[in-house]
N, C-alpha and C positions, 0 to 999 in steps of 0.2 A: 319790838317783839322779836328782833332778830336774835337767833340762838341757832347753835349746832346740836343741842342736846336733844335726843328723840325718845320718847317712852311709848309704852304700849297703849293701844287705844281702850278706854274705858267710857262707856255710853253713859255710866252713872254720873259722872261730873257735869254732864250737859242739862242744860234747862232751856226753856223756850226763849229766853232773852239771849242766850249765846247763839242760838239759831238766828234770831232776827238781827243781830249785829253782824252775823255772817253775811246774811242776805244783803244788808247795806252795805258792807265792804265789798262784796261781790260784785253789786250793782255799779258801784262808785270806783273802782280800781280795776286794772287789768291783771288777769293772773293766767299764767300758762299750766293747763292741765290736760290731762287725755280728755276728748269727748265723752261724755256720758253715754252708754249705750242703752241702758235699760231703766235706770232708777233715776226718778226726778221728782223734784218738789215743785208744786204749782204754786205760784205766788204772783198777784198782779197780773194775770193774763199770759205769765211767761213759764216756761219749763226750764228750771234751774238744776244743775246736776247734784243730786242728793249726797252722793258719796264724797264729792269735793267738798261740799258745804260741811259735812260732819266734819271734815278735816280741818276745815277753817273755824269752825265753832269749837273744836277742842282745843285749838292754837288760842283762841281768844280767851277760853276757860281758864287754861293751866300755863300759858305763855310758853309753851314749847311744842315742837313738832311731834306728828305720830309717826311711828315705824309703819312705813307703807304695808308690810306684811301682815301686820295686825289690825288693819283697818278693815271694817266688817263689810261684806259682800253687797251687793245690789239688793237682794230682798230683804236682808237684814238692815240696810239703810232705810228702806222705806218703813220698815217696822218700828225703828228709833223715831224717825221723824213724826211718825203717826201717834206714837205713843206720847210725844209732847205736843200734841194738838195741830199739826200740820197736815195739809192735803197732799200727800205724796203717792206716787204710783210707781209700779215697777211694769214697764209697757214695753217687752221683749218684742222687737219686730218678728214677723212670720218668718221662720228659717226655710230656705230652700233646700230640700235633700233629694236624694235619689228616690226616697219612698214616696214623693208626691210630686207630680207634674207641674209646669209652670202655669197652666190654666187654673189648676186647683188652688195654687198658692194665691195667685191674683184673685181668684173667687174669694177665698177666705180674707184676704186682706180688704177687698172692696166691701165685704159684710162687716168687718170691724169698723171700718170708716163710716158705714152708714149707721152703726150702733153709736158711735162717738158723737155724731152730729145730734141725737136725740137724748142720749143718756150720759153724756159726758166721757171722762176717761174709761178706757178698756184695757185690761191687762191679760195678756196672753200666757197660756200654760201657768195658770195660777195654782199653788198647792195650798192646801190648808194641813196643818201638821196632823190635826184629829181624823183626817179622812185616809184612812190607811189601810193596807192590806192585813188582815187578821192571820194569827197562828194557822196554817193549814195543816201542818202536822200534828198540833194538840188542838182538836177542836172542841175539847169538853165545856171550854168556858165561851165559846162563840155563842152570841145571840141565836136565838131560835129562828129569826126570819133568815139569817144567812145560811143556818144548817139546812132550811128546807130548800133554798135555792141551789146550795151546792149539791144536796141529795138528788134534786130533779135534773142538774145539769150532768153530773157524773153518771147517774142511770141511762141516760139518753143515748149515749155511744159507748159507755162503758170505760170512759178515760178519767184518771183521778186527775183533778186540778192541783198545779202547783203554782207557787208564788212568793215572792221575797217578804217575810214576815215585816211589818212596820213600814212599808213602803209607802209613801204619800203620794197619792193619785193626783194628777194634774188635771184642770179644768181648760177645755179650750179657751174660754173667754170670761172674764170675771168683771162687772161693772160694780166697782167699790160704793159709787155714790148709793146706789139702791140695793146692795148686797145681794146681787143676782148672779146666777153661773149660767152659762150657757154651753152646751155640747154640739158642734156643728159636726153632724154625723156623716160620715162617708159611706158608700156602700158596704165596706167591709164590716160595718157593725151590724148589717141586717142580713143576719145568719139564723138558721133554724134554731140554733141553740139560744139566741136572743128571744127567740118567740117562747121558747120554754122557760126561761127566767122571768120574763114580763107575765106571764100565765100564774106563776108563784107570787108575785108580789101581794103583800097584804091589801086587801079591798078598800083599806082606809087611807093608804098612802097617799099623799097629796103630790101630784107631778106636775109639771109645766108643759106637758106636751099630752098628744092623744095616744094613749097606750093601744088602743085597740087599733088605730092606724099604725102603729110601729110594729104591731104584731103581724098586720096584714102584708107590710113592706117586707118585714123579715122572711115570710113565708113564700113572697113573691121573688125577690132578689135573690135569695138562697145563695149569699156570698159564702166563702170558705177559705180557710187559711190554715195550712197542715204544718207550720212551721213554728213551735214544735206541734206534736200531734193533738195537743190539748188546747191549742191557741183560741179556737172558737169557744170554747167554754170559758176559759180565763177571761177572755175579752167580755163576754156576756156578764160574768160574775163582777168583775170590775165596774162596768156600767151600773150594776145594780149596786155596788158599794156607794157609788157618788148619788145615785137616785136617793137611797135611804139615808145616808148620813147627812146630807145638806140640809135638809128639814131640822134633824136633830140638832144641828148645829146653830139653829137659827137663821139659816139663810132663806131666800126664796125657793119653792120647789125648783128642781133642775129644769131649763128651759132646753128641749133638744129641737134642731133645725135640721131637716134632710138638706144635703148640700145641693141636690138637683131640683130642689122646689123652685129656685130662682138662680138664674145666671147672673150673679151679682157683679161680675167682672164686665158686664156689657154696658154700655151707655144709658142712664136714665133707667136703669134695671129697678132701682129702689122706689121708683114711682108707678111701677106696674102693680095690677090689680093684687096679684099673688104676694108682693112684697108687703104691701099696705095690710093685705090679710095677717101676715105674719108679725108685722109691728103691733096690730091691734091685738093679737094672741099674747105678744109679750107684755103688753100693758096691762092685759088681766092679771097676769102673774105678779105684776110689780103693785 
């Protein structure tokens, strides 16, 4: 199968058998490739590089190499493999940034590891194409539930909310085996504006968290972010989009965890009474 010819990648030529042959080849031979950073195919207890396997499968199917620049990205690689019936995950490591201190990064990562022990693979910063920001400049066709929340938020302080139309909103954590999304809420989510939005939620909306408690926490913590001036309103509205659209798309009700309820980064924290209670609440949603 040695050839210098390279063609554009086309997922349509791939079948499940091509992937299985690629897995066999990968496990029996030694290949040089860049290590996978976020996209993996789970097979026989191993995490295999999703993107490289697609490249190998394409070569098996067509007998030619793929132009590297046309090979699909990590999230798309996972989608292609799932569509062919494989268990693939997008598991991007928690990114250390100047916006979150090392303790918070460690806490979030420890919580993720605790989830994995109970419910399998966990994907970070997962986006669903249909959970996106509506057109905030032309609101005529916006669902009434969002209009009501927008009105309440914008009347609270007089700021008009802005946002990028069509922006797909990410969830902190996604459990693909049980189709559950989890938001690991830090203090900046608990603002007076978040309480305003929660009070306008439809009474029948299914949630994976205690709405009354979230309102109490928002009114007690009273966090604030004035960059831009309407940031608190925007954050509250984006959280509302996640909470409302998730159920409409067939996901479990959004589970929200307050980051300070358990110091997950501490040794044996997952066995504390509060952690056990949180796991129990998650089980009820699943």
